[in-house]
N, C-alpha and C positions, 0 to 999 in steps of 0.2 A: 781795791778804786772802784770796781762796779757794784761792789753794796754803798758805795759815795755817788753814785751817779743815778742819773734819775732810770726810767722806765724808758720815756721817748727817749736820751739818748741813745741808749741801749739798745733800740731798734733802732734807729737811727744807724747804729755803726755798724750794727748785725743783721740787719732787713729784715727781723724776729725778736720775739725774747729771747734773753735765752739764760740758761740756768748753770751758776758756775759748779763742773762740778770737776772731780780728779780728772780724768779723761779727758777732759776738756783747759784745764789749767797744766793743765803738761803739755797743751799739746799749744799752747800760747807759749809758756816756755823755756823749755826742749828746744832749742834751734840745730841749724845742720849749718854749720856757717859758712858751705861752697856756695851754700844758693840763697843760705837767709841773710837777715842783721835784724835786731832789734832797737831800738835805743830808746828809756826811759827818764822821766824825768821822776823824782825823791826827795824828799824834804826830811826832817826829823817830829814825831810829833808824839809827846811823851815818853820820850827815850826811845822809839820805834820807828827806823824805817817805809814810809810811806808813799805810795806807789801813787803821781800826781796825774800822771800819763805817758803812754806807750805809739812808739810808729812803730812798726817794721815797714821790712820789705822784703815778699819772696822772689826768687828771679828766675827764669823758664830754665829749664837744662843745658842750655848752649848759652846764660851767663850775656845774652844778650839786651833783653829787658824785666821789668819787675814788676810784682804788683802792690799795690802799700795799703794798708790801716791805722789808718790814727783816730786817736779815743782819749780824751781827756777827761777828769773828771768835772763832774756837773757843777761843781762851787767856783773851778774855776777858769769858765769858760768863758772868753774876749780880757783875758787879759794877755793874748801875746804869747800865750804857752805851747800852742798848735803850732802854728807859723813859728816859731823859733826850732820843734822839735825835724817840720820839715823841713827849714829848709837845714839839719843838718842830716840826713837820712838822704836826702837828693847830692849832697857835697860827698858823703858817703856812695854814694852810688855811684855818682863822676868820678872819685878816685880808684873803684873797681872798675872800672870802667863798661858800665852798663852804657847803653843805648840808651835806651827809654823807658820812666817810671807812669804806673797807669792806676788808676781806678774804677772803680764803679762804684758811683753815688745816687743815693734816690732821691728825683725830681728835688722834694721835696726838702732836701736838705737846701736851704740858700747859705746859708753860713757856709758846708766845710765847701760849695759849690763858689763861692766868692772868694773866699784864698785861694781855692785847685789856683783862680785866675789871677788871682794874684800874683801868682810865684808863679808867672808863667804859663800852665798847662792851657791845653783848647780843648775845648768841652764839645763834647757834641752826643746824642740820642744816642741811645742803642736800638739796633733794628730789634723788632719784636717785641721787645719790653720798653713799653711806654712810660714807667715808673721812673725810669734808670736813666742815667746818662754816664756817659764816658771820660775819663779827664783823662791827657795824656801830657806829660812834658818833652821835649828833645832832650837827651845833654848831651849833645854833639855840638851844642853852639856854643 
């Protein structure tokens, strides 16, 4: 998926350039199911499965709150896949009994901030980090 994403989209997701090495791939794919979950969208291309997008949450040790991260392949942005992945991970987090989900998003990532607001997340500036916004949704409602 990263190979089919633009350098700018990778920077917006990881807050800087990212090099896919074995250690990084292992961190993304080896999940501690007590505190983490990742959902992926895939399709078959040329007889092989390919990753279209992924969303993950990592809960705090008390399983009260979780942070999320999401990325959709650059050539598939704007087609609703990110929104669908987010609705699925929110439903999963709610079913686990988590109270809230949050993320830090680059202030310039208007598309992600808009999607978060459409999903019901509240946006606020991150103190002492002028380039970041924090989005949070309560799952108790």
